[in-house]
C-alpha positions as a printed NumPy array, in Angstrom:
array([[ 55.168, 166.569, 188.555],
       [ 53.335, 169.13 , 186.641],
       [ 52.117, 168.134, 183.117],
       [ 50.803, 170.119, 180.184],
       [ 48.514, 169.231, 177.899],
       [ 49.043, 171.631, 174.642],
       [ 45.916, 171.837, 172.184],
       [ 47.983, 170.911, 169.272],
       [ 45.796, 170.994, 166.049],
       [ 42.777, 172.852, 167.668],
       [ 42.182, 175.713, 165.28 ],
       [ 40.025, 177.383, 162.411],
       [ 40.691, 174.323, 160.274],
       [ 40.111, 171.659, 163.066],
       [ 37.59 , 173.143, 165.551],
       [ 36.906, 169.672, 167.016],
       [ 39.701, 167.559, 168.482],
       [ 40.33 , 164.677, 170.978],
       [ 42.934, 164.099, 173.253],
       [ 43.827, 160.977, 175.253],
       [ 45.566, 161.188, 178.67 ],
       [ 46.593, 158.278, 180.945],
       [ 46.923, 158.547, 184.569],
       [ 47.671, 155.752, 187.075],
       [ 46.971, 153.03 , 184.349],
       [ 43.321, 154.721, 183.523],
       [ 42.981, 156.781, 180.259],
       [ 40.728, 159.604, 180.033],
       [ 39.224, 161.109, 176.66 ],
       [ 39.259, 164.864, 176.51 ],
       [ 37.028, 166.154, 173.722],
       [ 37.283, 170.054, 172.748],
       [ 34.771, 171.846, 170.549],
       [ 34.612, 175.36 , 169.198],
       [ 31.113, 176.613, 169.072],
       [ 31.01 , 179.447, 166.564],
       [ 27.703, 181.016, 167.865],
       [ 29.038, 181.22 , 171.428],
       [ 32.438, 182.203, 170.134],
       [ 34.267, 179.906, 172.788],
       [ 35.349, 176.239, 173.108],
       [ 33.947, 173.47 , 175.263],
       [ 35.436, 170.398, 176.936],
       [ 33.872, 167.011, 177.56 ],
       [ 35.806, 164.45 , 179.58 ],
       [ 34.751, 160.668, 179.315],
       [ 36.711, 157.347, 180.631],
       [ 37.989, 155.062, 178.136],
       [ 34.745, 153.609, 177.679],
       [ 33.182, 156.608, 176.824],
       [ 31.224, 157.119, 180.184],
       [ 30.866, 160.904, 180.926],
       [ 32.802, 162.62 , 183.528],
       [ 32.348, 166.094, 182.662],
       [ 29.949, 167.572, 180.262],
       [ 30.229, 170.67 , 178.175],
       [ 32.082, 173.045, 180.29 ],
       [ 33.165, 176.247, 178.535],
       [ 36.983, 176.84 , 178.163],
       [ 37.503, 179.99 , 179.787],
       [ 40.941, 181.324, 181.076],
       [ 41.394, 180.083, 184.628],
       [ 39.165, 177.329, 184.68 ],
       [ 39.515, 174.67 , 187.201],
       [ 37.855, 171.017, 186.625],
       [ 37.515, 169.223, 189.797],
       [ 35.376, 165.781, 189.823],
       [ 35.676, 162.902, 192.218],
       [ 36.017, 160.572, 189.196],
       [ 39.274, 162.452, 188.203],
       [ 42.417, 161.886, 190.078],
       [ 43.574, 165.271, 189.472],
       [ 42.617, 169.055, 189.072],
       [ 42.722, 169.877, 185.402],
       [ 43.679, 173.746, 184.886],
       [ 43.111, 175.668, 181.767],
       [ 45.423, 178.599, 181.62 ],
       [ 47.325, 180.861, 179.332],
       [ 50.968, 179.661, 179.018],
       [ 52.386, 183.099, 180.09 ],
       [ 49.996, 183.845, 182.713],
       [ 47.956, 186.311, 180.668],
       [ 44.396, 187.168, 181.652],
       [ 42.575, 187.567, 178.367],
       [ 40.133, 184.758, 176.917],
       [ 41.094, 182.15 , 174.232],
       [ 40.027, 182.646, 170.515],
       [ 40.049, 179.875, 167.935],
       [ 43.063, 181.766, 166.451],
       [ 45.423, 181.605, 169.736],
       [ 44.05 , 178.763, 171.653],
       [ 46.537, 176.094, 170.273],
       [ 49.373, 178.165, 170.609],
       [ 48.809, 180.109, 173.799],
       [ 46.69 , 178.137, 176.246],
       [ 47.119, 174.549, 177.667],
       [ 45.705, 172.162, 180.374],
       [ 47.948, 171.862, 183.189],
       [ 47.662, 169.178, 186.065],
       [ 49.525, 167.442, 188.484],
       [ 50.265, 163.729, 187.929],
       [ 51.367, 162.986, 191.366],
       [ 48.682, 164.412, 193.072],
       [ 45.634, 162.261, 193.764],
       [ 42.325, 164.075, 195.069]])
């Protein structure tokens, strides 16, 4: 089943957020930061013990995160399939992470 992680609360007032997702009894920590200088967001993924899995990947529309330590592919997409890049004003309302919680890679 495909699941979405909506980026609730990630905006001008809060350019740093942390989300927890659980998959097959393992919890992963997704940290999102908006870099004002680069004018884009970055994601870091760690396991629950805060061991890094993915370090500072730019949040660009169409990003696919594959890693042998993650049991899924994490895709960053516009909710309606648009091709423009996210801004801090629209990232929480128009973009999401999508993954298949039944597919183990």
